C-alpha positions as CSV (number, residue, x, y, z in Angstrom):
1,M,0.3,0.4,-0.1
2,G,3.0,2.2,0.7
3,T,4.1,2.3,-2.8
4,A,0.6,3.3,-4.3
5,I,1.2,6.6,-6.6
6,V,-1.3,9.2,-4.8
7,E,-0.2,12.3,-6.7
8,E,1.8,13.6,-9.4
9,R,2.7,17.0,-10.4
10,L,4.6,18.8,-13.0
11,L,6.7,21.8,-11.7
12,V,7.4,24.1,-14.6
13,I,10.2,26.8,-14.1
14,P,9.8,29.3,-16.9
15,E,12.5,28.9,-19.7
16,V,14.7,26.6,-17.5
17,G,12.3,23.0,-17.7
18,V,10.7,20.9,-15.7
19,Q,10.1,18.9,-12.6
20,V,8.3,15.8,-12.6
21,E,7.5,14.4,-9.4
22,T,5.4,11.5,-8.0
23,V,4.0,11.1,-4.3
24,T,3.3,7.5,-2.7
25,H,0.9,7.1,0.0
26,A,4.2,6.5,2.5
27,G,4.8,9.9,1.5
28,S,8.1,9.6,-0.4
29,V,8.8,11.4,-3.3
30,Q,10.6,10.9,-6.4
31,K,11.8,13.9,-8.4
32,E,13.0,14.1,-12.2
33,F,14.2,16.9,-13.8
34,Y,14.3,17.9,-17.5
35,A,16.0,21.2,-19.0
36,V,14.4,22.9,-21.4
37,D,17.4,22.0,-23.8
38,Q,16.7,18.6,-23.4
39,I,12.8,18.6,-24.4
40,E,12.0,18.6,-27.7
41,A,8.6,18.9,-27.5
42,I,5.7,18.3,-25.3
43,I,2.7,16.2,-26.5
44,I,-0.7,14.6,-26.1
45,N,-1.1,11.3,-26.8
46,E,-2.9,7.9,-27.0
47,A,-3.2,4.5,-25.8
48,I,-5.9,1.6,-26.5
49,S,-6.3,-0.2,-23.9
50,W,-8.9,-3.3,-24.2
51,C,-12.0,-0.8,-25.1
52,R,-10.6,2.3,-23.5
53,I,-9.0,5.0,-24.9
54,V,-6.2,6.7,-22.9
55,F,-5.1,10.3,-23.4
56,F,-1.5,11.4,-21.6
57,L,0.9,14.0,-21.4
58,A,4.4,13.2,-22.7
59,L,7.6,15.1,-22.6
60,V,10.1,14.2,-25.4
61,V,13.1,13.6,-24.2
62,P,15.8,12.0,-27.4
63,S,19.0,12.8,-25.1
64,R,17.7,10.1,-22.8
65,G,16.1,7.8,-25.8
66,K,12.4,8.0,-24.2
67,M,9.4,9.5,-23.6
68,Q,8.6,10.9,-20.2
69,I,4.8,10.4,-19.3
70,V,3.5,12.2,-16.8
71,F,0.5,11.8,-14.7
72,A,0.7,8.1,-16.0
73,N,-1.4,7.0,-12.4
74,T,-3.7,9.7,-12.0
75,Q,-4.8,10.1,-15.7
76,P,-6.4,13.6,-15.5
77,P,-9.1,14.3,-18.1
78,L,-8.0,15.5,-21.8
79,Y,-9.4,18.9,-21.3
80,D,-6.9,19.7,-18.0
81,L,-4.2,17.8,-19.9
82,Q,-4.1,20.4,-23.1
83,A,-4.6,23.3,-20.6
84,V,-1.0,21.9,-19.1
85,L,-0.2,21.6,-22.5
86,T,-0.5,24.9,-23.5
87,D,0.5,26.6,-20.3
88,A,4.2,24.3,-20.3
89,T,4.6,24.9,-24.0
90,R,4.5,28.5,-23.5
91,L,6.1,28.9,-20.4
92,L,9.1,27.0,-21.6
93,R,8.7,28.8,-25.1
94,L,9.1,25.5,-26.9
95,D,6.8,26.9,-29.6
96,S,9.3,29.8,-30.3
97,N,12.4,27.4,-30.3
98,E,9.8,25.2,-33.2
99,A,9.6,29.0,-35.2
100,E,13.3,29.8,-34.7
101,N,14.6,26.1,-36.0
102,E,12.1,26.7,-39.1
103,D,14.4,30.0,-40.0
């Protein structure tokens, strides 16, 4: 019971990066930080499980060879994920990084 995840957080530090935190029932907190220059994009993706479609937020981090899924255990509704995606992209200026790369 102590290892069950009861809370997940995404702390966005403008133009610096994001910290992904998970809190267990026992109160332990696991934190992982991703610098903005490591994050290629933040996306909403979907997974199909039996007869259910689940949407999730993910950080695309090529240097670590993986996609970091955020809120995997709490699974907030799509409209909440969309709000987080919009705000995080704006605060990290990921949308302006894409515009600069196109020039």
